[in-house]
PDB file of N, CA, C and O in Angstrom, chain B, residues numbered from 101:
ATOM      1  N   MET B 101       0.802  -1.490   0.397  1.00  0.00           N
ATOM      2  CA  MET B 101      -0.248   0.029  -0.047  1.00  0.00           C
ATOM      3  C   MET B 101       1.047   1.368  -0.086  1.00  0.00           C
ATOM      4  O   MET B 101       2.197   1.322  -0.524  1.00  0.00           O
ATOM      5  N   ILE B 102       0.361   2.383   0.496  1.00  0.00           N
ATOM      6  CA  ILE B 102       0.916   3.376   0.549  1.00  0.00           C
ATOM      7  C   ILE B 102       2.325   3.172   1.152  1.00  0.00           C
ATOM      8  O   ILE B 102       2.368   2.482   2.171  1.00  0.00           O
ATOM      9  N   GLY B 103       3.502   3.682   0.662  1.00  0.00           N
ATOM     10  CA  GLY B 103       4.857   3.668   1.280  1.00  0.00           C
ATOM     11  C   GLY B 103       5.476   2.577   0.530  1.00  0.00           C
ATOM     12  O   GLY B 103       6.689   2.739   0.400  1.00  0.00           O
ATOM     13  N   GLU B 104       5.095   1.713   0.097  1.00  0.00           N
ATOM     14  CA  GLU B 104       5.748   0.753  -1.088  1.00  0.00           C
ATOM     15  C   GLU B 104       6.657   1.317  -1.864  1.00  0.00           C
ATOM     16  O   GLU B 104       6.472   2.472  -2.249  1.00  0.00           O
ATOM     17  N   LYS B 105       7.796   0.611  -2.230  1.00  0.00           N
ATOM     18  CA  LYS B 105       8.975   1.578  -3.083  1.00  0.00           C
ATOM     19  C   LYS B 105       8.247   1.528  -4.366  1.00  0.00           C
ATOM     20  O   LYS B 105       7.459   0.614  -4.611  1.00  0.00           O
ATOM     21  N   GLY B 106       8.499   2.519  -5.216  1.00  0.00           N
ATOM     22  CA  GLY B 106       8.085   3.076  -6.372  1.00  0.00           C
ATOM     23  C   GLY B 106       6.403   3.476  -6.305  1.00  0.00           C
ATOM     24  O   GLY B 106       5.667   3.427  -7.290  1.00  0.00           O
ATOM     25  N   ARG B 107       5.985   3.864  -4.981  1.00  0.00           N
ATOM     26  CA  ARG B 107       4.456   3.959  -5.034  1.00  0.00           C
ATOM     27  C   ARG B 107       4.709   5.530  -4.863  1.00  0.00           C
ATOM     28  O   ARG B 107       5.665   5.952  -4.212  1.00  0.00           O
ATOM     29  N   GLU B 108       3.722   6.418  -5.537  1.00  0.00           N
ATOM     30  CA  GLU B 108       3.364   7.904  -4.962  1.00  0.00           C
ATOM     31  C   GLU B 108       2.190   8.185  -5.003  1.00  0.00           C
ATOM     32  O   GLU B 108       1.339   7.482  -5.548  1.00  0.00           O
ATOM     33  N   VAL B 109       1.974   9.283  -4.418  1.00  0.00           N
ATOM     34  CA  VAL B 109       0.441   9.921  -4.487  1.00  0.00           C
ATOM     35  C   VAL B 109       0.791  11.261  -5.136  1.00  0.00           C
ATOM     36  O   VAL B 109       1.793  11.961  -4.985  1.00  0.00           O
ATOM     37  N   TYR B 110      -0.209  11.422  -5.841  1.00  0.00           N
ATOM     38  CA  TYR B 110      -0.213  13.074  -6.546  1.00  0.00           C
ATOM     39  C   TYR B 110      -1.319  13.145  -6.022  1.00  0.00           C
ATOM     40  O   TYR B 110      -2.162  12.293  -5.741  1.00  0.00           O
ATOM     41  N   PHE B 111      -1.240  14.832  -5.839  1.00  0.00           N
ATOM     42  CA  PHE B 111      -2.481  15.715  -5.442  1.00  0.00           C
ATOM     43  C   PHE B 111      -2.758  16.898  -6.409  1.00  0.00           C
ATOM     44  O   PHE B 111      -1.970  17.717  -6.882  1.00  0.00           O
ATOM     45  N   GLU B 112      -3.842  16.785  -6.539  1.00  0.00           N
ATOM     46  CA  GLU B 112      -4.411  17.880  -7.412  1.00  0.00           C
ATOM     47  C   GLU B 112      -5.734  18.472  -6.894  1.00  0.00           C
ATOM     48  O   GLU B 112      -6.628  17.814  -6.361  1.00  0.00           O
ATOM     49  N   HIS B 113      -5.750  20.286  -7.201  1.00  0.00           N
ATOM     50  CA  HIS B 113      -6.003  21.048  -6.383  1.00  0.00           C
ATOM     51  C   HIS B 113      -6.905  21.984  -7.076  1.00  0.00           C
ATOM     52  O   HIS B 113      -6.387  22.812  -7.824  1.00  0.00           O
ATOM     53  N   LEU B 114      -8.137  21.966  -6.935  1.00  0.00           N
ATOM     54  CA  LEU B 114      -9.073  22.792  -8.030  1.00  0.00           C
ATOM     55  C   LEU B 114      -9.874  23.771  -7.030  1.00  0.00           C
ATOM     56  O   LEU B 114     -10.854  23.358  -6.409  1.00  0.00           O
ATOM     57  N   VAL B 115      -9.457  24.938  -6.925  1.00  0.00           N
ATOM     58  CA  VAL B 115     -10.530  26.203  -6.437  1.00  0.00           C
ATOM     59  C   VAL B 115     -11.614  26.147  -7.364  1.00  0.00           C
ATOM     60  O   VAL B 115     -11.638  26.263  -8.589  1.00  0.00           O
ATOM     61  N   ILE B 116     -12.882  25.859  -6.159  1.00  0.00           N
ATOM     62  CA  ILE B 116     -14.192  26.440  -7.124  1.00  0.00           C
ATOM     63  C   ILE B 116     -15.063  27.165  -6.055  1.00  0.00           C
ATOM     64  O   ILE B 116     -15.726  26.627  -5.169  1.00  0.00           O
ATOM     65  N   GLY B 117     -14.919  28.595  -6.336  1.00  0.00           N
ATOM     66  CA  GLY B 117     -15.354  29.651  -5.489  1.00  0.00           C
ATOM     67  C   GLY B 117     -14.678  29.346  -3.945  1.00  0.00           C
ATOM     68  O   GLY B 117     -13.458  29.226  -3.835  1.00  0.00           O
ATOM     69  N   THR B 118     -15.349  29.262  -3.079  1.00  0.00           N
ATOM     70  CA  THR B 118     -15.093  29.206  -1.545  1.00  0.00           C
ATOM     71  C   THR B 118     -14.696  28.012  -1.113  1.00  0.00           C
ATOM     72  O   THR B 118     -14.366  27.897   0.068  1.00  0.00           O
ATOM     73  N   SER B 119     -14.644  26.633  -2.205  1.00  0.00           N
ATOM     74  CA  SER B 119     -14.208  25.683  -1.804  1.00  0.00           C
ATOM     75  C   SER B 119     -13.270  25.052  -2.819  1.00  0.00           C
ATOM     76  O   SER B 119     -13.223  25.246  -4.033  1.00  0.00           O
ATOM     77  N   VAL B 120     -12.598  24.319  -2.119  1.00  0.00           N
ATOM     78  CA  VAL B 120     -11.460  23.660  -2.850  1.00  0.00           C
ATOM     79  C   VAL B 120     -11.773  21.846  -3.000  1.00  0.00           C
ATOM     80  O   VAL B 120     -12.196  21.115  -2.104  1.00  0.00           O
ATOM     81  N   LYS B 121     -11.432  21.475  -4.337  1.00  0.00           N
ATOM     82  CA  LYS B 121     -11.473  20.205  -4.539  1.00  0.00           C
ATOM     83  C   LYS B 121      -9.983  19.451  -4.614  1.00  0.00           C
ATOM     84  O   LYS B 121      -9.205  19.764  -5.515  1.00  0.00           O
ATOM     85  N   VAL B 122      -9.680  18.597  -3.774  1.00  0.00           N
ATOM     86  CA  VAL B 122      -8.504  17.647  -3.534  1.00  0.00           C
ATOM     87  C   VAL B 122      -8.423  16.778  -4.203  1.00  0.00           C
ATOM     88  O   VAL B 122      -9.391  16.133  -3.799  1.00  0.00           O
ATOM     89  N   VAL B 123      -7.778  15.898  -5.372  1.00  0.00           N
ATOM     90  CA  VAL B 123      -7.916  14.884  -5.624  1.00  0.00           C
ATOM     91  C   VAL B 123      -6.565  14.088  -5.614  1.00  0.00           C
ATOM     92  O   VAL B 123      -5.610  14.306  -6.359  1.00  0.00           O
ATOM     93  N   ALA B 124      -6.643  13.228  -4.744  1.00  0.00           N
ATOM     94  CA  ALA B 124      -5.269  12.025  -4.370  1.00  0.00           C
ATOM     95  C   ALA B 124      -5.423  10.769  -5.282  1.00  0.00           C
ATOM     96  O   ALA B 124      -6.404  10.025  -5.302  1.00  0.00           O
ATOM     97  N   ILE B 125      -4.204  10.648  -6.090  1.00  0.00           N
ATOM     98  CA  ILE B 125      -4.408   9.368  -7.078  1.00  0.00           C
ATOM     99  C   ILE B 125      -2.668   8.778  -7.166  1.00  0.00           C
ATOM    100  O   ILE B 125      -1.566   9.292  -7.358  1.00  0.00           O
ATOM    101  N   ASP B 126      -3.203   7.438  -6.904  1.00  0.00           N
ATOM    102  CA  ASP B 126      -2.014   6.606  -6.681  1.00  0.00           C
ATOM    103  C   ASP B 126      -1.232   6.237  -7.702  1.00  0.00           C
ATOM    104  O   ASP B 126      -1.864   5.841  -8.682  1.00  0.00           O
ATOM    105  N   SER B 127       0.245   6.236  -7.825  1.00  0.00           N
ATOM    106  CA  SER B 127       0.385   6.330  -9.152  1.00  0.00           C
ATOM    107  C   SER B 127       0.759   4.920  -9.676  1.00  0.00           C
ATOM    108  O   SER B 127       1.076   4.768 -10.855  1.00  0.00           O
ATOM    109  N   LEU B 128       0.724   3.923  -8.825  1.00  0.00           N
ATOM    110  CA  LEU B 128       0.847   2.039  -9.512  1.00  0.00           C
ATOM    111  C   LEU B 128      -0.611   2.115  -9.784  1.00  0.00           C
ATOM    112  O   LEU B 128      -0.537   1.861 -10.986  1.00  0.00           O
ATOM    113  N   THR B 129      -1.707   2.252  -9.598  1.00  0.00           N
ATOM    114  CA  THR B 129      -3.095   1.762  -9.943  1.00  0.00           C
ATOM    115  C   THR B 129      -3.732   2.569 -10.535  1.00  0.00           C
ATOM    116  O   THR B 129      -4.633   2.139 -11.255  1.00  0.00           O
ATOM    117  N   ALA B 130      -3.480   4.175 -10.447  1.00  0.00           N
ATOM    118  CA  ALA B 130      -4.362   5.156 -11.266  1.00  0.00           C
ATOM    119  C   ALA B 130      -5.450   5.063 -10.204  1.00  0.00           C
ATOM    120  O   ALA B 130      -6.347   5.624 -10.834  1.00  0.00           O
ATOM    121  N   ILE B 131      -5.920   4.792  -9.199  1.00  0.00           N
ATOM    122  CA  ILE B 131      -6.971   5.029  -8.613  1.00  0.00           C
ATOM    123  C   ILE B 131      -7.032   6.479  -7.932  1.00  0.00           C
ATOM    124  O   ILE B 131      -6.046   7.059  -7.478  1.00  0.00           O
ATOM    125  N   GLU B 132      -8.381   6.988  -7.932  1.00  0.00           N
ATOM    126  CA  GLU B 132      -8.136   8.266  -7.367  1.00  0.00           C
ATOM    127  C   GLU B 132      -9.338   8.492  -7.069  1.00  0.00           C
ATOM    128  O   GLU B 132     -10.330   8.119  -7.695  1.00  0.00           O
ATOM    129  N   VAL B 133      -9.281   9.322  -5.774  1.00  0.00           N
ATOM    130  CA  VAL B 133     -10.434   9.435  -4.404  1.00  0.00           C
ATOM    131  C   VAL B 133     -10.043  11.162  -4.962  1.00  0.00           C
ATOM    132  O   VAL B 133      -9.166  11.663  -5.666  1.00  0.00           O
ATOM    133  N   SER B 134     -11.423  11.749  -4.080  1.00  0.00           N
ATOM    134  CA  SER B 134     -11.341  13.285  -4.082  1.00  0.00           C
ATOM    135  C   SER B 134     -12.348  13.711  -2.842  1.00  0.00           C
ATOM    136  O   SER B 134     -13.364  13.090  -2.529  1.00  0.00           O
ATOM    137  N   ILE B 135     -11.920  14.728  -2.299  1.00  0.00           N
ATOM    138  CA  ILE B 135     -12.384  15.221  -1.499  1.00  0.00           C
ATOM    139  C   ILE B 135     -12.760  16.724  -1.520  1.00  0.00           C
ATOM    140  O   ILE B 135     -11.995  17.434  -2.173  1.00  0.00           O
ATOM    141  N   VAL B 136     -13.955  17.413  -0.829  1.00  0.00           N
ATOM    142  CA  VAL B 136     -13.685  18.951  -0.962  1.00  0.00           C
ATOM    143  C   VAL B 136     -13.692  19.610   0.356  1.00  0.00           C
ATOM    144  O   VAL B 136     -14.129  19.077   1.376  1.00  0.00           O
ATOM    145  N   GLY B 137     -13.264  20.617   0.298  1.00  0.00           N
ATOM    146  CA  GLY B 137     -12.971  21.262   1.406  1.00  0.00           C
ATOM    147  C   GLY B 137     -13.226  22.930   1.669  1.00  0.00           C
ATOM    148  O   GLY B 137     -13.784  23.491   0.726  1.00  0.00           O
ATOM    149  N   PRO B 138     -12.891  23.764   2.811  1.00  0.00           N
ATOM    150  CA  PRO B 138     -13.121  25.166   2.626  1.00  0.00           C
ATOM    151  C   PRO B 138     -11.750  25.877   2.006  1.00  0.00           C
ATOM    152  O   PRO B 138     -10.676  25.802   2.602  1.00  0.00           O
ATOM    153  N   ALA B 139     -11.889  26.480   0.911  1.00  0.00           N
ATOM    154  CA  ALA B 139     -10.952  27.177   0.301  1.00  0.00           C
ATOM    155  C   ALA B 139      -9.740  28.002   1.206  1.00  0.00           C
ATOM    156  O   ALA B 139      -8.690  28.385   0.690  1.00  0.00           O
ATOM    157  N   GLY B 140      -9.974  28.135   2.169  1.00  0.00           N
ATOM    158  CA  GLY B 140      -9.186  28.631   3.424  1.00  0.00           C
ATOM    159  C   GLY B 140      -8.481  27.713   4.276  1.00  0.00           C
ATOM    160  O   GLY B 140      -7.675  28.024   5.154  1.00  0.00           O
ATOM    161  N   ALA B 141      -8.887  26.435   3.914  1.00  0.00           N
ATOM    162  CA  ALA B 141      -8.125  25.133   4.919  1.00  0.00           C
ATOM    163  C   ALA B 141      -7.118  25.530   4.419  1.00  0.00           C
ATOM    164  O   ALA B 141      -6.955  26.285   3.460  1.00  0.00           O
ATOM    165  N   ALA B 142      -6.090  24.795   5.358  1.00  0.00           N
ATOM    166  CA  ALA B 142      -4.513  24.232   5.510  1.00  0.00           C
ATOM    167  C   ALA B 142      -4.261  23.400   4.085  1.00  0.00           C
ATOM    168  O   ALA B 142      -5.152  22.642   3.703  1.00  0.00           O
ATOM    169  N   ARG B 143      -3.147  23.535   3.372  1.00  0.00           N
ATOM    170  CA  ARG B 143      -3.204  22.348   2.229  1.00  0.00           C
ATOM    171  C   ARG B 143      -2.784  21.208   2.751  1.00  0.00           C
ATOM    172  O   ARG B 143      -3.313  20.201   2.281  1.00  0.00           O
ATOM    173  N   ALA B 144      -1.931  21.050   3.644  1.00  0.00           N
ATOM    174  CA  ALA B 144      -1.474  19.738   4.440  1.00  0.00           C
ATOM    175  C   ALA B 144      -2.811  19.201   4.868  1.00  0.00           C
ATOM    176  O   ALA B 144      -3.033  17.997   4.742  1.00  0.00           O
ATOM    177  N   ASP B 145      -3.542  19.856   5.271  1.00  0.00           N
ATOM    178  CA  ASP B 145      -5.034  19.074   6.487  1.00  0.00           C
ATOM    179  C   ASP B 145      -5.471  18.261   5.228  1.00  0.00           C
ATOM    180  O   ASP B 145      -5.416  17.047   5.035  1.00  0.00           O
ATOM    181  N   LEU B 146      -5.999  19.445   4.286  1.00  0.00           N
ATOM    182  CA  LEU B 146      -6.659  19.093   2.906  1.00  0.00           C
ATOM    183  C   LEU B 146      -6.250  17.560   2.445  1.00  0.00           C
ATOM    184  O   LEU B 146      -6.999  16.585   2.505  1.00  0.00           O
ATOM    185  N   GLU B 147      -4.756  17.577   1.925  1.00  0.00           N
ATOM    186  CA  GLU B 147      -4.365  16.530   1.399  1.00  0.00           C
ATOM    187  C   GLU B 147      -4.224  15.043   2.169  1.00  0.00           C
ATOM    188  O   GLU B 147      -4.314  13.947   1.614  1.00  0.00           O
ATOM    189  N   ARG B 148      -3.942  15.336   3.818  1.00  0.00           N
ATOM    190  CA  ARG B 148      -3.909  14.449   4.407  1.00  0.00           C
ATOM    191  C   ARG B 148      -5.104  13.500   4.743  1.00  0.00           C
ATOM    192  O   ARG B 148      -5.030  12.308   5.042  1.00  0.00           O
ATOM    193  N   VAL B 149      -6.423  14.421   4.612  1.00  0.00           N
ATOM    194  CA  VAL B 149      -7.895  13.958   4.660  1.00  0.00           C
ATOM    195  C   VAL B 149      -8.003  13.114   3.683  1.00  0.00           C
ATOM    196  O   VAL B 149      -8.401  11.957   3.821  1.00  0.00           O
ATOM    197  N   ALA B 150      -7.558  13.782   2.321  1.00  0.00           N
ATOM    198  CA  ALA B 150      -7.238  13.050   0.831  1.00  0.00           C
ATOM    199  C   ALA B 150      -6.622  11.541   0.940  1.00  0.00           C
ATOM    200  O   ALA B 150      -7.218  10.493   0.690  1.00  0.00           O
ATOM    201  N   LEU B 151      -5.444  11.684   1.324  1.00  0.00           N
ATOM    202  CA  LEU B 151      -4.603  10.429   1.655  1.00  0.00           C
ATOM    203  C   LEU B 151      -5.327   9.473   2.265  1.00  0.00           C
ATOM    204  O   LEU B 151      -5.652   8.441   1.679  1.00  0.00           O
ATOM    205  N   GLN B 152      -5.668   9.756   3.602  1.00  0.00           N
ATOM    206  CA  GLN B 152      -6.596   8.731   4.129  1.00  0.00           C
ATOM    207  C   GLN B 152      -7.620   8.161   3.404  1.00  0.00           C
ATOM    208  O   GLN B 152      -7.970   6.981   3.445  1.00  0.00           O
ATOM    209  N   LYS B 153      -8.004   8.897   2.852  1.00  0.00           N
ATOM    210  CA  LYS B 153      -9.526   8.364   1.856  1.00  0.00           C
ATOM    211  C   LYS B 153      -9.107   7.222   0.756  1.00  0.00           C
ATOM    212  O   LYS B 153      -9.713   6.186   0.482  1.00  0.00           O
ATOM    213  N   LEU B 154      -7.857   7.740   0.198  1.00  0.00           N
ATOM    214  CA  LEU B 154      -7.063   7.032  -0.774  1.00  0.00           C
ATOM    215  C   LEU B 154      -6.717   5.537  -0.160  1.00  0.00           C
ATOM    216  O   LEU B 154      -7.027   4.470  -0.690  1.00  0.00           O
ATOM    217  N   LYS B 155      -6.211   5.659   0.718  1.00  0.00           N
ATOM    218  CA  LYS B 155      -5.628   4.618   1.742  1.00  0.00           C
ATOM    219  C   LYS B 155      -6.682   3.772   2.094  1.00  0.00           C
ATOM    220  O   LYS B 155      -6.380   2.579   2.056  1.00  0.00           O
ATOM    221  N   ALA B 156      -7.991   4.067   2.473  1.00  0.00           N
ATOM    222  CA  ALA B 156      -9.074   3.272   3.014  1.00  0.00           C
ATOM    223  C   ALA B 156      -9.522   2.809   1.656  1.00  0.00           C
ATOM    224  O   ALA B 156      -9.982   1.669   1.720  1.00  0.00           O
ATOM    225  N   ARG B 157      -9.537   3.275   0.561  1.00  0.00           N
ATOM    226  CA  ARG B 157      -9.981   2.892  -1.208  1.00  0.00           C
ATOM    227  C   ARG B 157      -8.944   1.603  -1.308  1.00  0.00           C
ATOM    228  O   ARG B 157      -9.339   0.439  -1.248  1.00  0.00           O
ATOM    229  N   LEU B 158      -7.895   1.896  -1.430  1.00  0.00           N
ATOM    230  CA  LEU B 158      -6.805   0.990  -1.689  1.00  0.00           C
ATOM    231  C   LEU B 158      -6.974  -0.358  -0.771  1.00  0.00           C
ATOM    232  O   LEU B 158      -6.616  -1.468  -1.168  1.00  0.00           O
ATOM    233  N   ALA B 159      -7.627  -0.089   0.632  1.00  0.00           N
ATOM    234  CA  ALA B 159      -7.572  -1.265   1.468  1.00  0.00           C
ATOM    235  C   ALA B 159      -8.781  -2.230   0.845  1.00  0.00           C
ATOM    236  O   ALA B 159      -8.741  -3.438   0.612  1.00  0.00           O
ATOM    237  N   ARG B 160      -9.642  -1.477   0.697  1.00  0.00           N
ATOM    238  CA  ARG B 160     -11.177  -2.202   0.054  1.00  0.00           C
ATOM    239  C   ARG B 160     -10.587  -2.876  -1.267  1.00  0.00           C
ATOM    240  O   ARG B 160     -10.883  -4.071  -1.247  1.00  0.00           O
ATOM    241  N   GLU B 161      -9.938  -2.576  -2.285  1.00  0.00           N
ATOM    242  CA  GLU B 161      -9.299  -2.884  -3.145  1.00  0.00           C
ATOM    243  C   GLU B 161      -8.902  -4.185  -3.601  1.00  0.00           C
ATOM    244  O   GLU B 161      -9.187  -4.936  -4.534  1.00  0.00           O
ATOM    245  N   ALA B 162      -7.756  -4.176  -2.099  1.00  0.00           N
ATOM    246  CA  ALA B 162      -7.146  -5.581  -1.892  1.00  0.00           C
ATOM    247  C   ALA B 162      -7.718  -6.362  -1.454  1.00  0.00           C
ATOM    248  O   ALA B 162      -7.438  -7.543  -1.656  1.00  0.00           O
ATOM    249  N   ALA B 163      -8.795  -5.948  -0.644  1.00  0.00           N
ATOM    250  CA  ALA B 163      -9.435  -7.290   0.227  1.00  0.00           C
ATOM    251  C   ALA B 163     -10.539  -7.645  -0.816  1.00  0.00           C
ATOM    252  O   ALA B 163     -11.097  -8.652  -0.381  1.00  0.00           O
ATOM    253  N   GLY B 164     -10.984  -7.349  -1.746  1.00  0.00           N
ATOM    254  CA  GLY B 164     -12.178  -7.432  -2.175  1.00  0.00           C
ATOM    255  C   GLY B 164     -12.120  -7.836  -3.752  1.00  0.00           C
ATOM    256  O   GLY B 164     -13.162  -7.976  -4.392  1.00  0.00           O
TER     257      GLY B 164
END
């Protein structure tokens, strides 16, 4: 999962009015998840939440 050698996570930030959509993309599987938060939130906080969601999605994919 995340942390494996050769695996990276790419983040994309799209500001939409007072909100920002953050997309987290796994480099090995091309699985992506997205979250929406306030545009004033810290970038690191938004990326942390998106990364948690991506880890959960990858775990579901691996289990099933």
